[in-house]
N, C-alpha and C positions, 0 to 999 in steps of 0.2 A: 625588742628581745634577741634578734637575730643580728650577729655581727657578721662583716665579710669572712669568708673563709678564705685562707691564704691560697694564692695563686699555683693551681697543680694539686692542691692537698685532695687526699681522699678524704670522704666523711665518716665518722662513725654514725651508729644510730643514735638518736637523740633521747632514748626511753622505751622501753618498752611497750608501753599504754601508747597508742594512736587515737585521739581525740575526735570527734565528729563535730561538726557544727551544730546548733541547736536549729529544731525547724523553724522557728521564727525568723531565723537568717536566709531562709531559702523560700519562703511564702512568697509567690510571686505577687507583683503590684497590680498585677490586671490579668485577666485570661488571654489565652492563646487559640486561635490566631485574632480574634477582635475584643473588643470591650463591650459585654453586655451592657443594656439599657439597665437592669437592675436584677436583684436575685430572682433566678426563676422557682417558682413552686412545684415541687413535687407533684406530679398527678398520678404517678403508678399504684398500685392496690398495695405493694409490700411493704413501703416505707410507710410508718404512720407514726403520730403521737400518740404515747398514752398506752396503758397496759395492753399487751395481747391477747383475746379473748380465746384464743383455742389452746390445746395442749397435745395437737397431734403434730405441730411443726416444731422444729429447733428454733428455739428463741435466742436470737443473736440482736445484742445491742450495737447501736452505733454513736458513739459519743463523737461528737465534734461542735464548733461553736456556728449555733443558728442565729445568733444576734451577734451584735458588737462589732469591733474592728473588723474580725475574721470571718464575719457573718458569710460571705462572698464564697470564700474557698471552703467553709464547711458546707451550706446550699449544694455547691457543683459536686463535691465529693458524694453527699446524701443522694442527689439526681442519678449519679453513676452506680451506686448502689441499686438503685430502681432498676436502671437499664441491664445490670448483670442478670438479676434475678428475672427479669422479663426474657431476656436473649437464654437463659440457661433452661428457662421453662421450668424451674424447679416447684414444685408443690411442699416440699420437706424444710424449707428456711424461711422466718419470718424476722423480720428486720426491724426493731425499733429503734428512733432516734430520740437522743437525750442531749439538750443543750448546756454544753460545758462551759459556754459564756457566762451563765449563772450561778457557777459555782462546781468546780470540778468534782468534790465530794458528795455534794447533793446529786450530781449526775449519775455518780458509779452507785450512791446507796439506794438511787431508785431504780436503777437500772438492776441490781441484784436483788431488791424486794420484790421485783416484777418477775423474776425466775430466769433472767437470761444467765445462758449458761457459757458464752463467749462473747467478748467485747472487741469491737472493731473502734480504731482510734485510741488516746486522743490525737488530736493535731498537734499539739504544742508539750514539748518536752517537760515544761514545770507542771503543766498537767497529769502527764504519764507519772511524774513522781508522787503525785499526791493519790492517782487511781491505781496504780500499781499493788501497793502494799493491802488496800483494801480489797481489792480483786482477790489478791494471793490468800487471803484468809477464809474466801470463800472458796478456794480452788476453781478461780475462774480466768483464764487465760487472757493475757491483754494483748491484742497486734496493734500497735501505735503506727501512727502514720508519721512521726518523728525521725528524724535522722540523726539523733544524739545516741552514741552508742552508750554512753553512759547511764543510760535509763534501761537499758537491756540484762534481763536476768530474773532470776525469782518470779517466773511466770509472764514477763513482759518482754515482748520481741519487738525489734525495731525496724520498721517496714521501710522507713524513707529512703529517699536517695544518699547515698553514701560519698561526701566529697572524698575522703580517703582512696575509695576504690578507683573513681574516676580520674584522679591523679595517677594513682599507681598503672592505671591502663594505659594513659596517655605517654607516659615516662617510658614504659616498656616499648611501646610501639616506635618511639622518637629513637631509643637506644637499637632496636633492631634495624632502623634505616641510617646507622652510622653515626648518630650524633651521640657527643661523650661527655660535652662538658655543659653544664646545666647553670644556669642564673634563676633567680625567682624575685618576683615581687609581690609582696603579700600585704595586706591592709592590718595596720594594727587592731588589736582586739581579737574576739575568742575565734572565730572564724577563722583570721590570718595565724594565728597561733597553732591551731589544728591543721590547716592547710599547710603551713610549713612545716611541721613535724611529719605530716604524710609525706610531704614531698623530699626529706632528707632520707627517708626511710625506703622510698620508693626507688630513688636513684642509686643509693648504697646496694640494694637489692639488685639491680638490674646492672650491676659493675661501673656504673658513670660515676661522675666526679660532680660535686655540686661547687661552683669555685666564688661564687656570691649569692646573699640572699639579702635584701634589705626589705624593711618597712617603711609605709606611708600612713598617710591620716585621710585620704581622698582630696587634698586640697591641691590645686594648681601647684603651688609653689612645693609642697612636700613632695608631690610624685616627681617632680623635676630635680629635686635635691636626690630622693631616691634614685633615679636613674643614672644619674652623673655617679654617685658611688659605684653603682655597677661597673661603668665604665672606668673608674678611676681602678678599682680592684683587680679586675679579670677580663679575659675576652670568656665570651661563651658562644655557643652554637646553636641552644635551645635556650628559650627564656619563659618560665611560666609567669603569666599574670592571674593571680590566684583572686580574683573578684569577679564581678557581674559583667556582663556585655557592657552596658553604661560605662563602666569606669574603663574596662580593656580600649573602646574607642577613643576616650581620652588618653590614655596611657601608650599607647601604640605609637603615635607620630612622635611624641618625643622622645621614644626608645628608636625609632629609625634615626632620627637627627642627634642622637648621642651614643653612639658605639655599637649599635644592634641592628645596623642597617640591612645584614643579610641573616641575623638570626632567626630560626623558625619560633613562632611564637605559639604556647601552648596555653590551653585554658582548661577550666573545671566544667562540671555539670552545669555549672549557673548558665554558661553559655547557649545550652540548649532551649532554654525559653527566650531567647531575645531575637528575633528573626532580624532586627536592624543591624545586626553583626555584617549579613551578608550583603549589605548596602554599601561596607566600609571597603574601600581599594585598600587602605593601608593592611587591612586583616587578612587581607586575602593570601590564602596559603596557610593560614593557623591551624593547627589541629586540637580537638576537645574530644573528650570522650563522654558520653552519656548513655542513657537508655533509648532504644530505637523507638521512634517516630512512626514507624510504618502503620503499625495498628492502632497508635494513637489517633491518626489521622481519619480513620473509620469511625472511631469513638466520637471524634467532633462533630463528623458529617450526622452519624444518628441522633447525638445529643440536640444538635441544632434544630432538626427535623421536630424533636418532642418538644424542647424548651424554648425554641424560638432565639437562642443564645450561645455563644461559646462557652466551653468548660473552663475551668481553670487547668493548668497542666496536672496538679496533684490531684485532679479526679480520677485518673487512672490508678492510683492506690487503692482508690474505694472500690474500683470496678474489680481489681485483680484480689482484694480482699475476699469478695465476695465468691467468685470462682475457687478460690481455696479454700472457701469454707463449703462451698457446695460439692466438689470433690471429696472433701472429708466424711460429707455429712450422710455420705453413701454407706458407711459401715458404721455411724453414730445413731444409738437410738436415741428418740427425742426423751427428753427428761432425765437423760443422764448426764455425768461430768462430759464434758468435751475433752476428746482422746489429743491432748497437747503433744504425745510423743509423735504424732504423725506430723506435726509443724517441722521437726527435725529429719524428716525423710533425706537422705544425701542425693535422690533424684532431683528433687526439688520440685517447682512447678513453674506453670508457663502462663503467661497472662497478657494485657495491652503492652506492659512494657518488656515483654520477653522472658527468659529462664530467670529465676531466683529460687533461690534456698536459703533457711538460715542457719547460720554456723552454731557453734555449741555455745557461745557467748549470747546467742538470740539475736545477733544481726543481720540483716539479709544482705546477702552475697549477690551480686547480678552481674548477668553476663552483658557485657556493654560492646558498644561498636564506637570507631573511631570516625569521627567528620574530617573534613577539610573545609574551609570556609571558602567558596568559590564566586565568581561572578552572578552575585543575587540568587545565591543557592548553598545549602550544605549539602558537599557532596561525601558519600560514604567510601572510606580508603580501607577500612578492616573491618567487615561485618561481626556483630556479636556471634557468639556460637549459640546453637538453638538450644542445647541442651548441657549438663555438667555432666562429665566423664565419671565413670564410678573408681 
């Protein structure tokens, strides 16, 4: 999709719309920091299957996959919502889980029939596209865990981690450190296209120059060919590898041997879920932007103590969605429609993943930190802001 940009040429924005990767593109293959022996069963009193039996509390539906391929992620999110309810000691919210793996339409219709006034989930963008219109007809907002911005709007909010935001954050930081000439390696496919568009726009807005952008298909031959095209087309002092940590470990040595020996390597939010990066000497000094793990590590400890295994990284989305719900529930009368306008509070919300707020389009904007890969560690070089300025 992307041809090399002429040497020294300033780029123009590749279009007004920035698309984000679909949620299934970033669902971790396993939990962090260790692999659980099997899906832990929720034991808290607040997350239940079936119809809630009381009318004194707010009825909130959790729509996640509880069976099938993504059952581990869904179970981890469900368990995290239990922990959030227990930690907040709220008696105003009751959460009922519905399995989207059995059918997204069936899950949302059952949730609405049960009287739920807010939907947390689903996990996948394709499910959100089914659930959103059905929930909208019932005037029930949907806070999806997907990071696909195209699902947002008409009562659907995208709470997932936004690749475009992480790319913008690390580019702005790199430009502030004096780096001006950017290259990029992006995988072929939807994620690569969207990451590439985000990169072009971020560099343009930061006042830098994209000297070359190349695509690859993740094979060793394709990666080597893309790197050599970068070397032939122009020099760069910063290079974005817009892919997972596993792929970055494969790409980096080739870059170092083919024209990028001194370039600063940049990554996306995907790198935050791969602790093996810290053991790679060739990636030492690379920067990437992501949500903070400081509070998440506390969640991991608490989760392990209760369920005997580590959560998936996306579990924090479930936890934070409950914190948001509990905060708004203070002024929300049980049985009445959820006050969706409160979701657009300019001051935002705070949770395990730090400060976040929903923009006009319904996409979560997050306060991100920039980390450098050290000798066995991820070192924070630019902390995330604690809140949003008015």
